[in-house]
N, C-alpha and C positions, 0 to 999 in steps of 0.2 A: 845499508846495514851489512856488515861483513859476516860471512859465514865462519863459524868457529868449528874446528875439527879437533877430535881427540884421537890420540894414538895410544893404544894399550900394548905395552910390551908383553909378549908371551914369555913363557919360561925359556931360558936360554938352552938351546940344544946345539951340539956341535954339528957342523955340516958333514954329510957323508957322501960317498961316491954317487949315490942316486941323485942327490942335489946337484952335484957338478955335472952329471951326465945330462940333466935337463937343460943346462946352460950351453952345452957344446954346440958350435956352429961350424959350418964348412966355410972358413975364411976365403978360400980361393973362389968358391962359388959366389960369394957376396962381392968380392972384388971384380970378378968377371961381369956380374950383373951391373955394377956401377959403371965399369968401363963401357959396356954395351949401351947403357942409358946415355952416357956422355956422348958417345959416338952418334947416337940417333938424334940427340937434342943439340949438338954443338952449334948448329946454324942459328938457333934461337937465343944463344947467349950474347949479351952485349957487355961492353966495358962499363966500368963505374962512371967514367966521364960521359959516355953516351946516356946512361941512365939519368945522371944528374941533369944533363942537357934537356932530355925529354920531360923531366919533372920541374924544370925551371929552378934547379938548385945550383947555387954557385959554390964551387969547391975552393 
């Protein structure tokens, strides 16, 4: 049995500076973290062909 959800739209209010400030991120920091993660984990990455071979999937 699938769950049914309801969404209730609240009154429409324009977004303000406070709303946008809550969404701000430091993109450079995030990019640096991603590059750092890739650098640490790069030896664990395998090609699609290798993955398929290990799983017995023919491409």
